[in-house]
N, C-alpha and C positions, 0 to 999 in steps of 0.2 A: 229375172230368170235365175233359177237355182244354180249355184256353182259358177256364176258369171262374175267377171270383174269389169267394171265400167270406169273409163277415164273421162273426166270433164276438163276441157281446156278453155280458158278464157280468151276471147278474141279482143283485138284492139277497141272494138266498139262497145265492149262490156258484156256482150252476149256469151253464152257458154255452148261449146260444142261437145256433144256426147258421142263417145266411141267405145264399142265393146272390144276388149282385148282378146286376141286369139291366143289361147293357152293350150294348144294341142301338144301331145307328146308327154303329158304328165299323168297318164292314166293311173288310177289307184291312189293318187295324191289329191287331186281336185275332183271331188265327187259332188253329191247332192248336198243341199243346205248352204247357208251363207259361209263363204270362205273367210279365213283370217288373212289379213294382209299387213305387211310391214315394209319399210324401206331401210336398207342397210347396205353398205359397201362390203361385199364378201369376196372381192377379188383384189382390192387395193389399188384399183385404177383411178380412184378419185371420183367415181360416179356411183350413185346408189343403185342397187338392183332392187327389183320388186320381188319380195318374198310372199308367196301365196300358197294356200293349201287348206284342205278340210281334214283328210285322214293322213296327211303327211305334210311335207313342205317342198316347195320348189323355188328356185331363184331364176329370175328372168331379166334380160337386158333389153330395153326399148330405146329407140332413138327417133328423133323427129316426130312427125305426126302419124307415123305408121302404127297400125294396130298389130303388126306382126312382130313378135319378140323372139329373141334367141334364148334357148334354154341353157343356163349356166350350170345348174346342179339340180338334182331331184333326189329326194330321200323319203322313205316310208318307215313304218315302225318295225319292219323286218318280221321276226318270228313272234313279235308281240301283237297284242290287239291294236286297233287303230289309235292314233295319237289323240289324246284328250285335249291337249294344248301344247303350244310351243312358243318360244320367244328368242329373239337374238340377244345375246349377252356377250359383253366384252370380258373375257376371262383372263387375257394376258395383254400386255402393252405392245406386243410385237406384231401380232397377226390379225388384229381386228376382231370382228364378231364371230362367235361360235353360235350354235343353235342348241338350246336346251328344250327337251320335250318331256311330257308325262303321258303315260298310257293308262287305259282304264284298269289294267291289272296291277297298277301301283308302281311299276318300274319307272325309273328316271333315265332318260336317254340323253346323250350328248354327242353332237357332231362338231368335233373340234376343227379349228382352222387348219388348213393344210400348209405344208412347208413351201408350196409354190406361190403363195401370195406375195404381192409387192409390199414394200415397207409402209408402215402406218405411223402417224403421230397420234398419241392418245392424251386427251386433255380432261382434267377435272376442274370444275369451276366453283367458286364460292364468292358470294357477295359480301362476306365479312371483311371489314377493314381493320387492320391492326391498330390498336391504340385509340380507336375512335368508334363509339357506339352510335353512329349516325348514318348507317347504311340505308340506302333507298332501294338497292337491288337486294333480292332475298338471299338468305345465307346458303340455300341449296343450289344457287346458280341457275334456277329455272327461268325460261323465257329469254335466254341469251342466244346470240348467234356468233359462230366462229367462222371467220374467213381466213383461208390459207392461200398464200401466193407461192406457186411452184413454177419456175420458169415463166412461161407466158400465160399460165392458167390460174384462175381464181377458183378455189374449191370452197364449199360451204357446208356447215353442219349446224343443226339446231339442237339446243339442249332438251327440248321437249320431244320425247320419242315419237316417231311417225309409225304408230302401231295401233291396229284396231282392236287388240286384245285387252282383256281386263287388267292385266298386270302392267303397271307403269312405273317400274322400279327406277330409282335414281342410279344412273350409270355414267361412266366417263364417255366422252365422245371419241370415236375412232375414225380418223380421216386418212384414207389412202393417198399416198404421194406419187402414184403412177410411176414407180421405179426410182424416184429420187431418194437420196439418203437423208436429206434434210429439207425442211421448208425454208424458203427465203425469208418469209415474213408471215406472222400470225397476228390477226386482229380479233379482239373480242368486242362485240357490241352488247353492252350490258342492258338489262331490261329497263334501266332508268334513262337510257340514251347515251351514256358516256361510253367512249371507245378507249381501248387499251391495247397496246401492241408489244410484240417481242420479235426480235430478229434472229435468224439462223437457228431454227428449232430442229434439233436432231430427232430422227425416228427411233423407235424401239424402246422408248422410256416414257414413263408417265410424267406429264407436265402439269403441275398443280398451280393454278392461277387464282390468287385472291384479288378482288377488285382493289386497286389503289385509290387513294383519296384524291381523285382528280376533281378539279373545279370545272363543272360542265359549262359554266358561263360566268362572265363578269361584265366588264366594260373595258375599253382600251386603257392600257396601263402606261403611266407617265414616268419617264426617267429624265433626270437633269444632270448636266456636267457640273460637278462640285469642286473642280480644281484638280481632282485626282482620278475620278472615274465617273461613270454614269450611275447615279444613285436613284433608287426607287423612291418615288414621291407619293403617288396615290393612283387612283383611277379617275376617269372622267366620263361625262356624258351619260351617267345612269339616268338622269332626268330625261334623256332623249331615247330611252329604250323603246323599240318598236315591237308590237305584237305581244306584249306581256299580258297573259291571261289573268283576268280577275275571277271570272266564272264563265261557264259556257255562253258564248255569244257576246261577251263583254271584255274589252281590252283596255288597258290603262292608257290614258292620253300621254303623248310624248311632248316634251318641251326641249327644242333643239339647242337652247342657249344656256351655256354655263360659263361663269367666270370663276377662276380658281386662284386664290391667294397663295403664292408660293411661300413655303416656310422661310422665315427671315434668314438671310445669309446663305441659303443652300446653293442656289444657282450662282456660278462664278463664270465670268467671261473667259474665253480662250481665244487668243489671237483677235481680241476685240469683238467677239461675238458670244452671245448666250446660245448654248446648244441644248436642244431638248429632243426627246424621242417619244412618239406616241405609238405604242406597240400593241399587237394582238397575239398574246401567247396562249389563247384558248380558242375553242371552236365557235367563232362568232365573226360578225362583220362590223366594220366601221364605215360610215358614210360621212366624211369630213368636208364641210362646206367652207368653213373659214377658221383660221387660227391666227391670233395676234398676241403680242406681248406689250404690256403697258407698264411703264415705271411711274410710280407715285412717290413724290418727294414731300416729306412732312417736316415741319419745323420742330425745334426742341420741345419735348414734353408731350407731343402728340403721337397717337398710335391709330391704326386703322384695321378694320375687318371688312368683310363684304356681307351684304344682305343676300345670303345664299343658303339654300337648304333644299332637300327633296321635299317639295310641298305636296301634302295630301289633302289640303284644304286651302281656301282663300284666306288671306291675300297671297298672291304669288310673290316670290322674292324678286327684287329689282336687279340684283347683281351689282348694284352701285356701292361705292365705299361708304362705310360708316366710320366717322372719325370721333375720337374721344380722348380725354385726358384723365378721367377718374374711373377707377374700377371699384365695384362694391362686391367683394367676395363674400360668400356665406361663411358664417362663423361655425356652423355645424350642419352636417348632412347625415340623415338617418334613412335606412332603407325600410322596406315593409316588414322585415323580420326584427326590427329594432337594433340592427347592427350599425356601428359607426362607420361611415363611408367618407368622412371629411378628408382624410389623407389621400384617398383614392381619386378624388376629383379636384384637388387643390391646384394641380398643374399638369401640363402635357408630359406624361412620363410612360405612356403605353401600359399603365396599370389601372385599368378601368374599374368602376364599381361592379361588384359581383351581381350577376343578373338573376341568380336563383336557379331553380330546376328547369331543364329544357324539356320541351315536348318532343320526344324522340320520334313521334309520328310525322311531324312536319318541320322541315328545316326552317329556321328563322323564327319559330314560335316558341314561347315559354309556356310551361305547364301552369304557371300562376302569374298574376299581375305583378309586374315589377314597379316599385314605387320608390322615389327619392324625395324626401322632404328637406328643403333648404331653409335654414333659419338665419336671418340677417340681424345685425346689431342695430341698424338704423332703418327707418321707414323707406320703402322703395319709391314712394310717391313724392319724396322730398329730394333735395339736392339738385345739382345743375342738369340741364338737358333732359333727354328722354331715356328711360331705362331700356336696355336691350339684353335679352338672355343670350349669352355667348357659350357655345358648347363645342368641345372637340370629342371625337369618337369615331366609331365605325359600326357597321351593321352587317349581320349575316342575312343576306338576301334569300328569300324563298324563290323558287323557280316557278315557271308556269305550271309544271306538273304538280308541284307542291300546292299551288293555289287551287288547282282542280281537285286534288284529293281532300284538301281542307274544306272546300265547298261541298263535296259529297258528305263529309262528316259534320257539316254545319259548325265548323270550328273557325271562328272569325279571327282575322289579323287586325289588331287594334293599334293604330299608330299613336305615338305619344300625344298626350293631352297635358296642357299646363294650367294649373289652378293657383289661386292666391287665397290666403286665409283672411277673412274679415274680422272686425272687432268682436263678433259674437262667437268666433271659433269655427264658423262655417267656411267650407271651401267653395270659391266662386270660379267658374270656368273663364279663363282668359283667352285660350286658344285651343279649340276642340280639334283633336286629331290633326295637328298642324304639320307634322312631318318629322324628319330626322336627318342626321348627316348621311348623305346619299352615296354610300359605298365604303371603300377602304378608308384608312385614317385621314380625317379632314376636319375642317372647321365649319360650323354653321352659326347663323344668328337669327334671332326672332325679336323684332321690335315689340315693346310693351308700352303702348300709349298710356300716359298717366291717367287719362280720363277713364280707362278701363280698370285701373287698380282700385281695390277697396281702400278707403281712407286709412292711412297709417299702417298698411300691411307690412309685416316683417317676415313673411314666410311664403315660399313657392313650393308647389308639389308637381312632380312629373309622374305620369302614370302610362304604362303601356304593357302589352304582352308580346311585343316584338323583341327580337334578340338584338337590342341596341346596347352597345358598350360605351357608357359615358365616361370619358377619360378626364375631362375638365369641364367644370360648370362654374359660371360666375355671371355677374351682371355688370355691364359697363354703362356709362352715361354719355349718350350720343350728343355731340355738339358740332356745329359747323366750323370747320377749320378755314379761316379766310386766306391762309397762305398756301394751301394745298396746291401742288403743281403736278399736272398730268403730262407725261411724255410718251407718245406712241412710238414704239421702236420699229424700224424698217425690217420687213421680212426679206432676208438676203438669200436664203436657200430653203427649199422645200422639196425633199427627195424621197420617193417611194422605193423601198428596198426590201429584199428578203433578209430576215433577221434570225430566223429560227425561234425556238421556244425557250424563253428564260425559265430557269428553275424556280418553282414556287415552293415556298416554305409556309407552314402553318405554325404560328407561334402561340404564346399563351393567350387564352380567351379567343381562340380561332382568329387571331389577327394575321392577315396575309402579308407576306413579304416576298419580293422577287429579287433575284440576283442577276443583273444584266451580264456579268462576266461569265456566267456558267449556263450552258445550254443543255436541255434535256432532249434525248432522241425520241421524238414523238411523231413518227410518220403515220401513226394511226388516226390522227385528227383529220376529219373530213373537211372538205370545202363546200359551202353552199353553192349550188349550181347557178352559173350565170356569168356575166361579163364584169370583169374587174378592171381597175385602172392599170395601164401598162407601167412597168417600172421606169423610174427616172424622174425628171423634173416635173413637179406638179404645182408650181407657183400659181399658174393661171387658175387652177381649180380651187385652191385653198386661201388665196389672198383676199377674196371678196365673198360676202354672203349673198349668193345669187341662185341657190338651189342646184348649181353645178357641183357635184360632189366627187371627191377622190374616194374610191371604193377599195378597201384592202381587207384581207382576211387572215386566217390562222398562219402564224409564223412570219408575219410581215410587219413593217413599221413605216411611219413617215418621220424622217429626220428633218428638223427645222433649225435654222440659225437666224438669230436676230442681232442686228448691229447694236452694240452696247452704247449708251448715251455718251456723247462727247463731253457733256458738262459734268463736272464733279459737284457733289452736293456740298453746301457750306458746312463748316464745323458744327457739330451737334445735331445736324439734321439726320433724318432716316430715309432710306429708299426701300420701297417695297415693290415687288414685281407681281403683276396679275396676268395670268394666261387667260385670254378670252377665246372661247371656242363656240362654234356653231356646228352642229352635226347630230348624228343619230348612231345608234348601235342596235344590233339584232343578234340574238343567240339562236342555237339550233335545238333548243328544248323540244321535246315531242309535242308539246301543247302550245308552243309559240306560234303566233299567226305568221304563215309563210316563212317559217324558220329554215326550211331546206333550200330556199332559193334566194338569189340576190334581189330580184324584183318582188313586188313593185317598189320603185324608188320613192323615197320620201320627198315631199315638197311642201312649200309654204305659200304657194300661190303667186310667186314671182313670174315674170315673163318666161314663156316656154322656149321660144326659139333660141335665145342665147345659151340657155342651159343645154338644149339638145345638140347644138352645134359643138359645144365643148365636149359633151359626152361622146359624140361620134369620133372626135379626135383622140380622146384620151382613154376611154373605157372600152378597150378592144381586146383584152386578155380573157379568154374563156377558160373557166375552171370547172372541173367536175370531179370532186374527190370521190374515192371509192370507199 
C-alpha cells in the first residue's frame, strides 16, 4: 500500500508477524509513493526512533508490539518544494544526529540537533592495527557492533547504517546515554569476532577506536614457578582443538592427549612442590580431563626428547620419550631464496629462519612456498640408532574463519613435507604433510626410519606454505637407554581459580609471550554459554583420565602442585620433567563448531555414569557473557 510502513517481527518458532504501523498526524510529510525510512536516536534516550517520510520527514517512537507510535518530531520543506531526499547525519559529537535534506529547487536544508537532547557518546571505528598489516576487520570499521553499558541498561549501535536511502556514507556512531554523563563501559564487537572494550567513556567528545591486535584464540597457556616467579612456558592442547573448521561441513579431528617436555631447569620446586598454572587469557574454553607430572632420570651422556608434534598425517606421535647420545647437526641450511639460514637454526635462541613473504589475505599462510635445505657432512643412514628430525619453533595458527575464506579462494594450507635427496640428485618424500610444532614455542620430533632413507643421503628438505618459524633443526640418533628411570609425581593440589587476563606481547617474528605478573583489564571478553566447573578443589576431575572434565574459561586458571621427588639423582645424571595432559580446548571463532556454547562436551567413549556423577557435583557454575 502506497505510503505505508510495515514491521515484521520474528516469533520464537521462526515465523514472522506482519504489522502495519499507524503513522497518523504527519500529514504533508508521508504521502503517496514508497517512503524513506531510517533508524536513529534523535532524543538521546538510548533508543532509536523511526524516521519516515516522502515529502518531508518525521520521527516516531514505538514500544512493544503495538502498531501505535508517538510522534516525536515532524518537518517538511517549508517554503521550498518537496524534499527530494534526506539523511540523518552526525554533524557534532555532542548532540547526535541532525537531518540534512535536498529539495528539487536545489536548496540544501538542515535540521540541527536541539539543545534539549540528552548526552551522546560518539564513536569512530577502524580495523587498522598500528604496526601490523594483518588486519582481518576492514579499515573502515564496517560490520561492527558497539555495546554501551549505562547503569542497568545495555545500548547497541551498528556501524552499517539502518537507512533505506541510496546514500550510505561512512559516519561515526552516536549513542544516547539517557541522561548519564558517561558510559560505564563500551564494547566493540569487530567483524572478525574479536571484542575490545573501554571503561568510563565520557560524553560529548569523539572516541576514535582502532582495533587492537588481540589474539581471538589460542590454547591454554602454561606457566611454571622458576624459583622467582611464574614464567611463561608455552601453550598446550592445540592437538585437542574442538570444532576447528577445515571447509564447510568438515572439522579437524581432535587428539586429547599431549605430553610436554618442560625446558631443562626451568621448573623449580617451592616448599617441596613443583607449581604450574594452566590459564585461559583469551576467549576460549578448556576441558581438562587429566594432568600429571613425570620425572625422567637419565644417566651421564644421555638426553631425551618426546615423540610429539601436531600431526596432520599418519603416523600419529606416541608421546613417548626418545633417548639419544649422538646429535648430527646440519653443516649448512639454505632457504628457497638461496639465503644462508645455518645460524638461525643452529640452537634455540628465538631467532627463527626467515619465512619470506606473508599472504596478508590469510593469517598463517605464506605468499610463496618456504623451503629449507639441510646439508649434512655424514650420511644419515649410517651411524648408531635410528635418525630423528628434531625441531624447535612456533606456528601462526589460522582460525576457522581464515580456513573458510581460504577455502572460498581455493588457497590451500600445505603442512610441512620432509624429503631426502638420493644419489641422482632427486628429492624423495619421507613424510608427506607430516605436521609441525603445534602452537607457541615448543619442541617436536619426527622419527626417520633408516629403511625409508635413500642410500647415502646427506640432505633433507622441508617445504611448506604455513607460517612456521623453525628456530632449531637437527637430527638425533635414537637409541634405547637401559638405565632410564621414570618417576610419576603425586598430584598434591589442583585448584580452579579466577586469574584475570595476563598481558600478551608479540615479539619478533610474531612470537607470543605472556607476563603472569601483569594483568590487562579485558572485561569485554565474552564467556561461552553453559555450565562451568565451580571454583576450588578439582583433584577428582583432573587426577584421572575418565572423560569427567574440569571446564574453565576466559580469565580463569587451574593451579596444580606436584610433590617433588624425594630421591636425588646421582652425580652426572640429568632429570627432565614431562607434563602429561588429557583434554580439549575450543575457541569462539565465528566459524568454529559450537563455539558460543560450552556443550556438547567432548568424550572418548569411557563409561558415562561416573563422568555424569562428577559433572553434577562439580560443573554447577552457569556463565553467560554479554
